[in-house]
N, C-alpha and C positions, 0 to 999 in steps of 0.2 A: 545687607549681608556683611560680616565682620571681614576686615581685611586678613589676607591669607597670611599665615605665620611665616617670617622669614627663616628658612631652614635650609641651608646650603647642602648641595648634593653630597658634599664629603662627610656629611653627618650620617648618612645611609651606608649600610653594609649589606651585601647579599650573602645570606645563609645558604650553605651548599647542601644541607642534610638531606634534601629531597633529591639532589641528583644521585644520592645512593639509595635512600629508602623508597623513593617514589610516593605513591604510584604515579604513573603517567598519565596525563589526560585521557581518560577513556578506561584506564585500569591497564594493569600490566607493568612490565620492567621499563626502565627509563633507557633511551636510545640517546647517545652522545650526540649524534647527527640530528636526530629530529626534535629532540628536547632540550638539551644541554646549551647547544651552539645558540639557538635563538634567544634564550635566556642571558646567556653572558653578551651576546650583542646589545640586547635591549637594556640590561644594567650599564653597559659603557656608554651606550647612546644617552642615558638619563644622568650621565655625568658620576655614577658610582665608580669607585676606584679602590674598593676595599672588598675582600671576600673572607668568609669565616668558614671554617672546615673542622674536621677531626678524624682520626684514624677510625673511630667507631662509625662515623656516617658513611663509609664506603663510597666518598664522592670526590676526592681529590683528583683522582687519575682522570676523571670525566672533565674537570675543570681545566687541568692542564692540557688535555686534547683539545677542548674547545679553545683555548686561547691559541694554541699552536695552529688550529685550523683558521683562525681569523686574523692570524698574523700578528698576534699582539705579543709582544715581548713582557714575559712575566715579571720583569723587575719594575716596569712602569704600573703594576698595582700593588696595594697593600694586603699580604696574605697572612691571616691568622688562623692558627689550628690549636688543637687541644693534646693532653696526654694523660697517662694513668691508665685509660681504657685502650684495649687492643682487639684484634680479631684472632682468634685461635682456632683449634681444629674442635669440632662440634663431638667429642668423644669423652669418655672417661666420667660421665656423669657431668659433665659440663652443662651449665644451666644458662639459658639464653634469657636476659634481663629485658630485651627490648620487646614491647607488646606486639602482638601479630599485626596490629593495624600499621605499624611501621616498618614491617618486614615484607610486605606483599609486593613490593615492586622493585627489591633489589636485583641488579644485573646477576646474570648466571655465575660470573667469575667469583661473586662473594657468597654464593649458596653452599652450606655445608659448613660454614663457618659460624662462630659464635663470639659474643662479647665477653672478654675476660680483663682481668686487671694485673698490671704489672707496674709497680710504682717505683721499682729500683732504678738508680741512675743508668744503668745499661739498657734498661727497658724503654726508659724515656727517651734516651738517645736514639734507641733504634725506631722507635715511633714517629719521633718528629724528623729524623733524617729521611725516613720512607715519605713522609709529606713533603717535605723539601724536594725530592727526587720526582715525586708526582707532579707537582705544582709548576716544578720547572725554573724556578727563581734562585737567587743566589743566597738570600736571607729570608728569615721569618718575622713578619711585622710584630707578631705576639704568638706566644704559647700559653694557652691556660691550663690549670689543673682540672681535669674534667670529673665534675661531680663526686669530690671526696665524701659528702654526706650520704651519696648513695652506696660509695663503697663501705662506709661504716654501717650501714644498713644491711648491705647483702653478704658480706663476707667479714666484717670488722675491719678496723682501722687504729693502728698504733701509731702515733705522729712521729715518735723516734726513728721508724723503720719505714713508714708509708709515706711520710711527706716531707720530713725534714731532709734527708739524703737527695731526693729529687730536687726540691728546691734549692740546694746548694750548688747542684747540676747546673740547672737553670740560670743561676747567678752567674756562673762561670761562662755559660754560653752566652750571656748578654755581654760580659766583660769582653769576650772576644770578638763579638760584632755578629754573632750567627743568629741571635735572636735579640730584637729590639726592646720587647716589653715583656714582663712576667703577668699572668691574670690568673682569674678564677672563671669558671664556666660552670655555673650551679644552680639548682632550683630552691635552695632553703636560704634565704637571705641571712639568718643568724651565722651562718658559716663565715661571713665577710669578717664579722668582729672577732671571731676566734682565730681566724688566720693573722690578722693585722697585730693581735696580741702575741701570738707565738712565733711570727715571723716579720718582725718589725722592719719599717723601711724596705719592703721587698716587693709590696704589691702595686703595679702600674695601672691595672683596670679589674674592675670586678664585673663580670658577665652575669646577669641574672635572668632566669626565664621570667618573661614579662607578662603581666596582665594587670587590669587597675585593681584586683584583690589584694595585691601585694603592696598597695601604695604606703600604707602605714610603716611597716618595715622598711620600706624603699626610702622614705623621706629619712629616716634614721641614718641610712647609708650615706646619702648624699651629703648629710651633716658631716658625716666621719670621712667622706671624700675630702672635703675641705680641710679637715684637721691633719689628715695624714698623706695628702698630696696624691692620692690615685683618682682615676676617672671611672665612670660608669657606663655599661654597656647594657642597653635593653635588648634581650636577645629574644627574638622570635615574635615580633609585633604583630606577624600575620600567621603566628603558628597554629597548627592543630585546628580543633573545633569550638574550643569552649568559647572564645568571644567572636565566633563567626556564625553561631546558630541563629536560626530564624524561626524557631519555635520555642515553646517553653522547655528548659532543659529538663524539668521534673520528668516530662512526658517523651522527650526526644529519644531515639535511638542511641545505644552507646556511644559516646564521644570520649574523646582524650581531653583530660585536665592535667597540664603539667607533666605531660609525657606519659601519662597512665590513663586506663579507663575510668572514667568520673565515678566515685563512690557516692553513696546516698548523700552524705554531707555536702560533697561537691555539687551535686545536682541541685540541692536545695540552695547553696550559695549563689550558683549560677542563677537559678530560677529567680531569685531575690532582684539581681541586677537586671535580669529580662522584664520582671513585671514593673520595676521603677522605671526602666529607659522607655517602655511604650514604644512609640513609634520611631524612636531614635534607635538605629540598627547597633547591635553590641559592638560590631567592627567600629562604627563609628566613634563610639566612646572610647574604646581602645586606643584608635587611631588619634583622637584629640587629646588623650591623656598623655601619650608617648610626645605629641607635639609639644604641648604645653611644659613638659618636664625640659626638653631641651631648649625650649625659648628662654624658661624663667632660671634654668640654672646651667647656663652654656658651658662653664668651667668644668663642672662636674659630669654632667651627662653629655657624653660626646659622640657616643654611637647609638643607631637604631637598626637592628639587625633584621632583616625582613626575608622570607624564602616563599617560592611559590614554583609551582610548574607550568604557569602561564604567563607569557610576557605582558599580557594587558592587566592581569591583577598585580603584577609587579608596579606598573605605572599608576594604576588606581590606588595602591597602597600608599606610594610616596605621594599623591596627590592628597589623600585624605589626611595623612599626618600634617600637611601644611594647611588644610581647609575645613577639615569635618568640624562641625558646630554642634554642640550640645546644649538644648534650651536651659535658660537659668532655672526654671522650675525642676528640672531633672536633677541638675547639679545639686540643687537645695535638699531634695528628697534623698539622693544618695549620701549626703553629708549627715542628714537627720537620721538615717538609718546606720550610720557609722560603717558605711560600706568603702568610703573615702575618708581621708582625714579632713577635719573642718579646715585645717590651714592650707589645703592644697589650691594653688592659684588657679582659677577656671577661666581667666580671661587674658 
């Protein structure tokens, strides 16, 4: 058996999105007392000291309540959140962009609201001030622009009005000490390069929805991180179902891929991974890739965000990131099939 990868607990971040979206184990809405408090306690027991949320997640109030119930000073953890997207009234033709699979467990206080966009400086201020209030600490470790590529796709995006003013407000918040780092929280890797070209010397961290299928673009971002002085956050190492499936994705029931229900092309892509991995679970592949990234690129890849509603799953995921092995023939076949880059380090 290969030696475990040396990955310190401060590399791990607990992602709070399921505190809002759920569903709770067994289905239904999330209870702060029954579900959130045990998870926060387990994360702290595992040495995790950073938590990642967003206004859209409907989760920060639950995190703040859990910290309070556990007697934890919120200033002893690092809390990072996101802006651009907010919750508004579900009226006047407003469209909910979140898939139903993500909305089945939201607490009652968030029902009847829907996700909307407000990229104005005032809107961003209101969004992140609300997050600070609900979390309970004095400052925000990081604030990421939440899915600008989705904004472009869903409602349109004009950089001069939708990104630049908000970035300047975040720069000022950073200068005053209210925000420590400015980041991105995105699903499309190419946007990182667009952002650093248009907003030079601004980006502190790039959070990317992660799975092994984006390794090619991700390797280019890691290279850019070294050149431009930002860090990379792997978002959602245990997110959704795409890399936790235990049956062929071509014939599996509908599952989420990159926050949306997988389409035919995505099913085919995941099926190729599934067939090559054989007896190696997809989750093990995903965990091993994440672990290898932070091991081989420690200055660039500094955070692994994982989220779950089961304390034991959190413990298992952290263990897998450190210990999961993939047989050499599987690595070789994945590279031959060009599913992962040939230059990716596999040991």
